[in-house]
All heavy atoms as an XYZ file, in Angstrom:
686
protein
N       4.030      8.012     -4.455
C       3.742      6.834     -5.248
C       3.922      5.569     -4.414
O       3.146      4.624     -4.530
C       4.623      6.798     -6.492
N       4.953      5.575     -3.570
C       5.190      4.404     -2.719
C       4.017      4.190     -1.768
O       3.540      3.067     -1.587
C       6.486      4.578     -1.924
C       6.818      3.388     -1.051
C       8.091      3.577     -0.228
N       9.231      3.826     -1.090
C      10.082      4.838     -0.905
N       9.921      5.680      0.089
N      11.097      4.996     -1.714
N       3.556      5.261     -1.149
C       2.429      5.152     -0.217
C       1.133      4.803     -0.960
O       0.327      4.020     -0.469
C       2.261      6.453      0.559
C       3.436      6.775      1.475
S       3.769      5.493      2.690
C       2.339      5.647      3.711
N       0.953      5.375     -2.143
C      -0.234      5.060     -2.933
C      -0.260      3.588     -3.300
O      -1.311      2.944     -3.273
C      -0.278      5.923     -4.195
N       0.901      3.031     -3.628
C       1.001      1.600     -3.957
C       0.561      0.750     -2.772
O      -0.176     -0.217     -2.918
C       2.454      1.275     -4.329
C       2.727     -0.213     -4.488
C       2.577     -0.682     -5.897
N       1.239     -1.162     -6.165
C       0.817     -1.553     -7.360
N       1.614     -1.485     -8.400
N      -0.391     -1.984     -7.557
N       0.998      1.129     -1.570
C       0.605      0.380     -0.372
C      -0.898      0.440     -0.148
O      -1.533     -0.564      0.196
C       1.336      0.930      0.852
C       2.808      0.657      0.853
C       3.478      1.258      2.061
N       4.914      1.144      1.973
C       5.759      1.825      2.713
N       5.310      2.663      3.623
N       7.057      1.657      2.565
N      -1.473      1.616     -0.337
C      -2.914      1.790     -0.114
C      -3.715      1.002     -1.140
O      -4.652      0.283     -0.783
C      -3.300      3.281     -0.155
C      -4.805      3.470     -0.164
C      -2.679      4.022      1.027
N      -3.349      1.126     -2.419
C      -4.104      0.415     -3.454
C      -3.994     -1.097     -3.291
O      -4.957     -1.822     -3.516
C      -3.651      0.837     -4.864
O      -2.247      0.613     -5.006
C      -3.964      2.293     -5.134
N      -2.811     -1.565     -2.876
C      -2.647     -3.006     -2.635
C      -3.489     -3.460     -1.445
O      -4.147     -4.495     -1.502
C      -1.177     -3.347     -2.394
C      -0.338     -3.290     -3.653
O      -0.922     -3.178     -4.759
O       0.902     -3.346     -3.534
N      -3.454     -2.680     -0.382
C      -4.198     -3.044      0.836
C      -5.705     -3.076      0.563
O      -6.410     -3.959      1.051
C      -3.902     -2.050      1.957
C      -4.495     -2.472      3.293
C      -4.125     -1.539      4.447
N      -2.702     -1.242      4.477
C      -2.197     -0.015      4.601
N      -3.000      1.022      4.685
N      -0.896      0.177      4.633
N      -6.184     -2.123     -0.242
C      -7.616     -2.053     -0.529
C      -8.032     -2.945     -1.697
O      -9.217     -3.103     -1.964
C      -8.026     -0.606     -0.812
C      -7.855      0.373      0.357
C      -8.193      1.787     -0.094
C      -8.731     -0.049      1.529
N      -7.056     -3.470     -2.416
C      -7.367     -4.334     -3.553
C      -7.990     -3.584     -4.724
O      -8.811     -4.146     -5.448
N      -7.598     -2.341     -4.902
C      -8.159     -1.531     -5.992
C      -7.547     -1.958     -7.322
O      -6.335     -2.115     -7.433
C      -7.894     -0.050     -5.740
C      -8.506      0.519     -4.462
C      -8.064      1.965     -4.264
C     -10.016      0.434     -4.514
N      -8.382     -2.129     -8.347
C      -7.876     -2.593     -9.640
C      -7.195     -1.471    -10.428
O      -7.550     -0.305    -10.296
C      -9.137     -3.077    -10.364
C     -10.222     -2.225     -9.798
C      -9.847     -1.982     -8.356
N      -6.227     -1.865    -11.220
C      -5.555     -0.926    -12.121
C      -6.315     -0.885    -13.434
O      -7.058     -1.800    -13.731
C      -4.112     -1.359    -12.342
C      -3.284     -1.272    -11.072
C      -1.817     -1.596    -11.295
O      -1.294     -1.273    -12.378
O      -1.207     -2.170    -10.396
N      -6.147      0.148    -14.246
C      -5.262      1.300    -14.103
C      -5.881      2.371    -13.204
O      -7.085      2.388    -12.970
C      -5.113      1.816    -15.537
C      -6.416      1.490    -16.183
C      -6.843      0.169    -15.546
N      -5.003      3.254    -12.714
C      -5.424      4.350    -11.852
C      -5.351      5.650    -12.634
O      -4.476      5.829    -13.482
C      -4.515      4.455    -10.625
C      -4.412      3.163     -9.867
C      -3.246      2.415     -9.881
C      -5.496      2.668     -9.154
C      -3.151      1.222     -9.192
C      -5.413      1.467     -8.467
C      -4.238      0.755     -8.493
O      -4.148     -0.433     -7.821
N      -6.266      6.553    -12.354
C      -6.274      7.868    -12.979
C      -5.315      8.766    -12.209
O      -5.457      8.943    -11.004
C      -7.689      8.444    -12.960
C      -7.925      9.709    -13.764
C      -7.655      9.463    -15.240
C      -9.359     10.176    -13.571
N      -4.330      9.310    -12.895
C      -3.332     10.175    -12.267
C      -3.622     11.623    -12.639
O      -3.486     12.019    -13.789
C      -1.924      9.778    -12.725
C      -0.766     10.590    -12.167
C      -0.737     10.528    -10.633
C       0.544     10.112    -12.752
N      -4.052     12.392    -11.653
C      -4.365     13.810    -11.841
C      -3.269     14.654    -11.214
O      -2.995     14.527    -10.016
C      -5.699     14.157    -11.170
C      -6.925     13.419    -11.664
C      -8.080     13.585    -10.693
C      -7.311     13.932    -13.027
N      -2.655     15.499    -12.012
C      -1.668     16.445    -11.502
C      -1.506     17.557    -12.535
O      -2.074     17.493    -13.620
C      -0.325     15.765    -11.177
O       0.501     16.681    -10.448
C       0.391     15.269    -12.404
N      -0.725     18.567    -12.205
C      -0.554     19.696    -13.111
C       0.172     19.259    -14.384
O       0.910     18.280    -14.400
C       0.211     20.823    -12.426
O       1.463     20.349    -11.996
N      -0.060     20.019    -15.437
C       0.501     19.670    -16.741
C       2.027     19.580    -16.721
O       2.606     18.675    -17.288
C       0.033     20.649    -17.816
C       0.242     22.120    -17.463
O       0.795     22.422    -16.377
O      -0.167     22.981    -18.258
N       2.673     20.496    -16.027
C       4.129     20.490    -16.042
C       4.726     19.407    -15.129
O       5.888     19.055    -15.263
C       4.704     21.862    -15.670
C       4.469     22.296    -14.243
C       5.381     22.005    -13.237
C       3.329     23.019    -13.899
C       5.163     22.403    -11.937
C       3.109     23.430    -12.605
C       4.025     23.115    -11.628
O       3.808     23.511    -10.336
N       3.944     18.865    -14.238
C       4.417     17.850    -13.294
C       4.114     16.421    -13.780
O       4.655     15.459    -13.241
C       3.749     18.095    -11.938
C       4.104     17.132    -10.868
N       5.382     16.987    -10.386
C       3.345     16.244    -10.193
C       5.384     16.059     -9.458
N       4.164     15.582     -9.313
N       3.297     16.286    -14.807
C       2.814     14.971    -15.237
C       3.945     14.044    -15.683
O       3.944     12.855    -15.360
C       1.777     15.107    -16.353
C       1.193     13.773    -16.785
S       0.413     12.815    -15.477
C      -1.062     13.766    -15.190
N       4.918     14.559    -16.414
C       6.000     13.713    -16.925
C       6.675     12.964    -15.778
O       6.817     11.738    -15.814
C       7.026     14.569    -17.675
C       8.219     13.803    -18.157
C       8.191     13.168    -19.385
C       9.370     13.703    -17.388
C       9.296     12.454    -19.839
C      10.474     12.986    -17.820
C      10.435     12.367    -19.048
N       7.088     13.707    -14.759
C       7.794     13.093    -13.624
C       6.864     12.212    -12.810
O       7.212     11.088    -12.435
C       8.408     14.187    -12.743
C       9.205     13.657    -11.585
C      10.032     14.742    -10.917
N       9.271     15.894    -10.498
C       8.996     16.204     -9.228
N       9.431     15.441     -8.261
N       8.306     17.277     -8.945
N       5.658     12.684    -12.538
C       4.716     11.929    -11.713
C       4.376     10.581    -12.354
O       4.394      9.541    -11.685
C       3.444     12.735    -11.487
N       4.097     10.588    -13.635
C       3.733      9.342    -14.315
C       4.867      8.331    -14.241
O       4.646      7.156    -13.936
C       3.377      9.627    -15.772
C       2.975      8.381    -16.536
C       2.588      8.682    -17.974
O       2.582      9.826    -18.408
N       2.268      7.640    -18.710
N       6.076      8.772    -14.472
C       7.197      7.841    -14.455
C       7.544      7.336    -13.066
O       8.011      6.219    -12.899
C       8.397      8.464    -15.155
C       8.225      8.285    -16.656
C       8.949      9.288    -17.484
N       8.636      9.115    -18.893
C       7.536      9.557    -19.482
N       6.616     10.189    -18.769
N       7.315      9.381    -20.763
N       7.299      8.153    -12.050
C       7.526      7.680    -10.677
C       6.501      6.603    -10.325
O       6.847      5.565     -9.756
C       7.468      8.858     -9.674
C       7.411      8.352     -8.244
C       8.665      9.772     -9.857
N       5.238      6.833    -10.672
C       4.215      5.823    -10.392
C       4.514      4.538    -11.157
O       4.357      3.446    -10.619
C       2.817      6.358    -10.719
C       2.226      7.159     -9.600
C       2.515      8.509     -9.457
C       1.380      6.573     -8.668
C       1.986      9.247     -8.421
C       0.844      7.300     -7.623
C       1.142      8.644     -7.492
N       4.947      4.661    -12.404
C       5.295      3.474    -13.177
C       6.524      2.777    -12.589
O       6.622      1.552    -12.639
C       5.516      3.855    -14.643
C       4.219      4.226    -15.337
C       4.419      4.807    -16.730
O       5.579      5.068    -17.124
O       3.406      5.013    -17.422
N       7.441      3.539    -12.038
C       8.622      2.959    -11.371
C       8.192      2.048    -10.224
O       8.830      1.028     -9.968
C       9.528      4.082    -10.854
C      10.692      3.612    -10.052
N      11.814      3.035    -10.627
C      10.923      3.606     -8.720
C      12.671      2.714     -9.686
N      12.161      3.045     -8.510
N       7.111      2.400     -9.546
C       6.588      1.586     -8.450
C       5.594      0.536     -8.944
O       4.866     -0.057     -8.153
C       5.971      2.474     -7.375
C       7.001      3.131     -6.515
C       7.397      4.431     -6.755
C       7.610      2.431     -5.481
C       8.371      5.034     -5.981
C       8.586      3.028     -4.694
C       8.967      4.331     -4.956
N       5.552      0.317    -10.257
C       4.761     -0.759    -10.819
C       3.279     -0.483    -10.944
O       2.484     -1.416    -11.037
N       2.904      0.795    -10.947
C       1.489      1.144    -11.036
C       1.139      1.551    -12.465
O       1.832      2.367    -13.070
C       1.157      2.271    -10.063
C       1.435      1.893     -8.618
S       1.162      3.249     -7.480
C      -0.633      3.255     -7.426
N       0.073      0.966    -12.992
C      -0.427      1.320    -14.314
C      -1.331      2.538    -14.143
O      -2.356      2.457    -13.459
C      -1.201      0.143    -14.904
C      -1.685      0.413    -16.312
O      -1.117      1.295    -16.993
O      -2.634     -0.269    -16.741
N      -0.934      3.673    -14.732
C      -1.697      4.908    -14.563
C      -2.148      5.452    -15.908
O      -1.500      5.244    -16.938
C      -0.883      5.987    -13.821
C      -0.591      5.556    -12.398
C       0.393      6.336    -14.545
N      -3.267      6.152    -15.870
C      -3.768      6.896    -17.020
C      -3.536      8.368    -16.708
O      -4.137      8.912    -15.782
C      -5.269      6.633    -17.248
C      -5.514      5.152    -17.518
C      -5.792      7.511    -18.385
C      -6.980      4.773    -17.531
N      -2.622      9.033    -17.445
C      -2.338     10.429    -17.144
C      -3.497     11.341    -17.525
O      -4.095     11.188    -18.583
C      -1.097     10.733    -17.981
C      -1.095      9.722    -19.070
C      -1.816      8.510    -18.539
N      -3.807     12.255    -16.639
C      -4.847     13.255    -16.891
C      -4.310     14.605    -16.396
O      -4.626     15.045    -15.295
C      -6.131     12.874    -16.167
S      -7.509     13.958    -16.568
N      -3.467     15.264    -17.224
C      -2.861     16.521    -16.789
C      -3.892     17.646    -16.696
O      -4.777     17.770    -17.538
C      -1.822     16.811    -17.865
C      -2.272     16.062    -19.061
C      -3.043     14.866    -18.557
N      -3.758     18.446    -15.657
C      -4.637     19.591    -15.436
C      -3.878     20.846    -15.856
O      -2.750     21.062    -15.396
C      -5.045     19.687    -13.947
C      -5.625     18.366    -13.447
C      -5.978     20.853    -13.710
C      -6.844     17.890    -14.178
N      -4.458     21.668    -16.731
C      -3.751     22.881    -17.169
C      -3.372     23.770    -15.987
O      -4.203     24.112    -15.168
C      -4.758     23.593    -18.064
C      -5.725     22.546    -18.481
C      -5.771     21.547    -17.348
N      -2.090     24.079    -15.906
C      -1.595     24.963    -14.863
C      -0.602     25.927    -15.485
O      -0.931     27.074    -15.733
C      -0.966     24.154    -13.728
C      -0.487     25.018    -12.585
O      -0.888     26.198    -12.520
O       0.285     24.535    -11.758
N       0.606     25.446    -15.763
C       1.620     26.318    -16.348
C       1.163     26.827    -17.713
O       1.351     28.005    -18.030
C       2.951     25.588    -16.464
N       0.563     25.965    -18.508
C       0.108     26.401    -19.836
C      -1.001     27.447    -19.724
O      -1.076     28.370    -20.529
C      -0.365     25.212    -20.666
O      -1.438     24.551    -20.033
N      -1.822     27.332    -18.703
C      -2.899     28.301    -18.497
C      -2.341     29.629    -17.967
O      -2.738     30.701    -18.407
C      -3.921     27.723    -17.521
C      -5.182     28.524    -17.405
C      -6.184     27.776    -16.527
C      -7.478     28.531    -16.416
N      -8.445     27.818    -15.594
N      -1.412     29.540    -17.012
C      -0.818     30.760    -16.451
C       0.048     31.472    -17.469
O       0.186     32.692    -17.437
C       0.002     30.428    -15.204
C      -0.855     30.051    -14.033
C      -0.034     29.797    -12.788
N       0.793     28.609    -12.959
C       2.013     28.479    -12.451
N       2.552     29.437    -11.751
N       2.695     27.374    -12.641
N       0.673     30.724    -18.379
C       1.553     31.308    -19.380
C       0.851     32.189    -20.385
O       1.495     32.959    -21.097
N      -0.458     32.120    -20.451
C      -1.223     32.952    -21.379
C      -1.192     34.412    -20.937
O      -1.140     35.321    -21.758
C      -2.683     32.440    -21.488
C      -3.536     33.374    -22.302
C      -2.692     31.039    -22.076
N      -1.210     34.645    -19.643
C      -1.211     36.007    -19.118
C       0.224     36.522    -19.000
O       1.143     35.789    -18.652
C      -1.911     36.031    -17.751
O      -1.155     36.616    -16.759
N       0.404     37.792    -19.274
C       1.730     38.404    -19.212
C       2.360     38.238    -17.827
O       3.522     37.877    -17.703
C       1.638     39.888    -19.583
C       2.954     40.606    -19.496
C       3.903     40.455    -20.506
C       3.254     41.399    -18.410
C       5.131     41.099    -20.423
C       4.478     42.050    -18.316
C       5.410     41.901    -19.330
O       6.606     42.531    -19.239
N       1.577     38.500    -16.782
C       2.106     38.435    -15.419
C       2.228     36.995    -14.899
O       2.870     36.763    -13.882
C       1.250     39.267    -14.464
C       1.345     40.735    -14.751
C       0.308     41.405    -15.365
C       2.494     41.443    -14.433
C       0.405     42.761    -15.647
C       2.603     42.793    -14.706
C       1.558     43.457    -15.312
N       1.646     36.046    -15.597
C       1.753     34.656    -15.181
C       2.926     33.927    -15.809
O       3.275     32.827    -15.389
N       3.550     34.545    -16.811
C       4.614     33.858    -17.548
C       5.858     33.603    -16.697
O       6.436     32.532    -16.758
C       4.985     34.647    -18.797
C       3.926     34.541    -19.851
C       4.320     35.211    -21.136
N       3.154     35.223    -22.012
C       2.844     36.207    -22.799
N       3.605     37.272    -22.855
N       1.767     36.134    -23.549
N       6.301     34.590    -15.940
C       7.513     34.406    -15.149
C       7.334     33.335    -14.077
O       8.185     32.438    -13.967
C       7.972     35.735    -14.563
C       9.279     35.611    -13.837
C       9.480     35.745    -12.507
C      10.556     35.291    -14.392
N      10.795     35.533    -12.196
C      11.489     35.257    -13.327
C      11.008     35.023    -15.677
C      12.832     34.969    -13.518
C      12.355     34.736    -15.862
C      13.246     34.714    -14.797
N       6.252     33.373    -13.279
C       6.062     32.290    -12.304
C       5.946     30.912    -12.973
O       6.469     29.923    -12.451
C       4.767     32.653    -11.581
C       4.636     34.124    -11.761
C       5.245     34.422    -13.108
N       5.282     30.849    -14.122
C       5.164     29.575    -14.833
C       6.537     29.106    -15.308
O       6.870     27.918    -15.199
C       4.209     29.702    -16.016
N       7.348     30.032    -15.793
C       8.702     29.682    -16.223
C       9.523     29.143    -15.053
O      10.239     28.147    -15.190
C       9.394     30.903    -16.835
C      10.860     30.682    -17.065
C      11.312     29.931    -18.145
C      11.801     31.205    -16.188
C      12.664     29.711    -18.347
C      13.157     30.990    -16.382
C      13.593     30.244    -17.464
N       9.432     29.794    -13.900
C      10.178     29.335    -12.728
C       9.731     27.941    -12.295
O      10.560     27.106    -11.919
C      10.023     30.330    -11.576
C      10.673     31.697    -11.796
C      10.359     32.618    -10.624
C      12.160     31.568    -12.019
N       8.424     27.679    -12.347
C       7.921     26.342    -12.015
C       8.471     25.302    -12.992
O       8.858     24.197    -12.589
C       6.397     26.314    -12.024
C       5.786     27.003    -10.827
O       6.505     27.224     -9.821
O       4.580     27.337    -10.888
N       8.489     25.634    -14.273
C       9.008     24.703    -15.279
C      10.505     24.463    -15.089
O      10.980     23.325    -15.232
C       8.732     25.230    -16.681
C       7.269     25.213    -17.105
C       7.084     25.987    -18.405
C       6.755     23.803    -17.248
N      11.241     25.504    -14.748
C      12.680     25.346    -14.506
C      12.923     24.444    -13.291
O      13.793     23.567    -13.325
C      13.325     26.713    -14.304
N      12.162     24.661    -12.225
C      12.309     23.826    -11.026
C      11.941     22.377    -11.333
O      12.619     21.448    -10.882
C      11.437     24.368     -9.898
N      10.885     22.175    -12.100
C      10.467     20.815    -12.448
C      11.530     20.121    -13.293
O      11.798     18.925    -13.114
C       9.123     20.844    -13.187
C       8.556     19.483    -13.486
C       8.218     18.659    -12.249
O       7.994     19.216    -11.159
O       8.178     17.417    -12.379
N      12.160     20.856    -14.191
C      13.227     20.296    -15.018
C      14.385     19.826    -14.142
O      14.938     18.740    -14.354
C      13.709     21.325    -16.052
O      12.592     21.699    -16.879
C      14.818     20.764    -16.924
N      14.741     20.629    -13.146
C      15.811     20.232    -12.213
C      15.412     18.989    -11.424
O      16.234     18.081    -11.211
C      16.127     21.389    -11.269
N      14.164     18.912    -11.009
C      13.690     17.748    -10.255
C      13.723     16.489    -11.119
O      14.061     15.403    -10.630
C      12.282     18.004     -9.728
C      12.246     19.064     -8.650
C      10.819     19.399     -8.282
C      10.765     20.563     -7.296
N       9.387     20.945     -6.966
N      13.378     16.627    -12.387
C      13.437     15.487    -13.304
C      14.870     14.973    -13.386
O      15.118     13.763    -13.339
C      12.894     15.863    -14.698
C      11.380     16.059    -14.634
C      13.266     14.807    -15.742
C      10.784     16.689    -15.884
N      15.837     15.890    -13.486
C      17.244     15.484    -13.560
C      17.669     14.748    -12.289
O      18.354     13.722    -12.357
C      18.121     16.713    -13.796
N      17.259     15.238    -11.135
C      17.604     14.582     -9.867
C      16.968     13.201     -9.795
O      17.629     12.213     -9.449
C      17.164     15.448     -8.664
C      17.277     14.668     -7.363
C      17.989     16.725     -8.601
N      15.689     13.104    -10.117
C      14.993     11.809    -10.063
C      15.625     10.816    -11.040
O      15.762      9.638    -10.728
C      13.511     11.992    -10.372
C      12.672     12.362     -9.182
C      13.005     13.441     -8.367
C      11.528     11.649     -8.872
C      12.230     13.782     -7.280
C      10.739     11.983     -7.779
C      11.098     13.054     -6.987
O      10.332     13.392     -5.909
N      15.987     11.307    -12.223
C      16.620     10.432    -13.216
C      17.956      9.939    -12.685
O      18.281      8.754    -12.793
C      16.811     11.184    -14.532
C      17.426     10.345    -15.631
C      16.541      9.221    -16.088
O      15.338      9.368    -16.181
N      17.130      8.070    -16.368
N      18.724     10.828    -12.103
C      20.021     10.458    -11.561
C      19.930      9.439    -10.431
O      20.817      8.604    -10.268
N      18.877      9.500     -9.665
C      18.701      8.562     -8.547
C      17.992      7.268     -8.961
O      17.784      6.387     -8.139
C      17.933      9.243     -7.421
C      18.737     10.354     -6.796
C      18.042     10.973     -5.632
N      18.895     11.987     -5.043
C      18.597     12.668     -3.960
N      17.442     12.462     -3.357
N      19.401     13.580     -3.490
N      17.570      7.202    -10.220
C      16.930      5.995    -10.712
C      15.474      5.843    -10.284
O      14.960      4.727    -10.203
N      14.812      6.952    -10.004
C      13.431      6.910     -9.526
C      12.401      7.036    -10.645
O      11.203      7.043    -10.380
C      13.187      8.029     -8.520
C      13.976      7.908     -7.268
C      14.637      6.810     -6.784
C      14.191      8.935     -6.303
N      15.237      7.086     -5.587
C      14.980      8.396     -5.265
C      13.785     10.268     -6.204
C      15.377      9.128     -4.158
C      14.186     11.003     -5.097
C      14.971     10.431     -4.093
N      12.842      7.147    -11.893
C      11.915      7.290    -13.002
C      11.910      6.027    -13.852
O      12.970      5.484    -14.191
C      12.310      8.480    -13.898
C      12.324      9.854    -13.261
C      12.733     10.906    -14.299
C      10.979     10.207    -12.663
N      10.707      5.572    -14.188
C      10.590      4.422    -15.088
C      10.984      4.862    -16.499
O      10.850      6.032    -16.853
C       9.150      3.907    -15.079
N      11.461      3.927    -17.278
C      11.788      4.228    -18.668
C      10.502      4.478    -19.438
O       9.499      3.791    -19.233
C      12.526      3.059    -19.304
C      13.781      2.655    -18.586
C      14.877      3.663    -18.810
C      16.154      3.159    -18.165
N      16.963      4.209    -17.619
N      10.488      5.486    -20.351
C       9.265      5.733    -21.148
C       8.902      4.500    -21.971
O       9.776      3.787    -22.454
C       9.673      6.891    -22.063
C      10.875      7.496    -21.439
C      11.541      6.401    -20.653
N       7.620      4.257    -22.083
C       7.151      3.078    -22.834
C       6.881      3.417    -24.271
O       6.560      4.418    -24.677
C       5.897      2.519    -22.194
C       6.169      2.029    -20.803
C       4.910      1.537    -20.112
O       3.823      1.579    -20.679
N       5.042      1.089    -18.880
């Protein structure tokens, strides 16, 4: 997000920006971009929800969600997440 902010400022690109990332990562990604003052439009791409439909995809999807939850806690603790609007 920090590097994206530098690029968008240097190029003079107007806000809002379309933020594309996986469904389970969108919560953290959106708040990090907002923390850096970027107005984003979230556009989550089905990933964990799509993999969770299949029996063999559920465990890997669960592990990804657990890891993302831990990352959210770390980012929150370090103050890297914007407050929800």
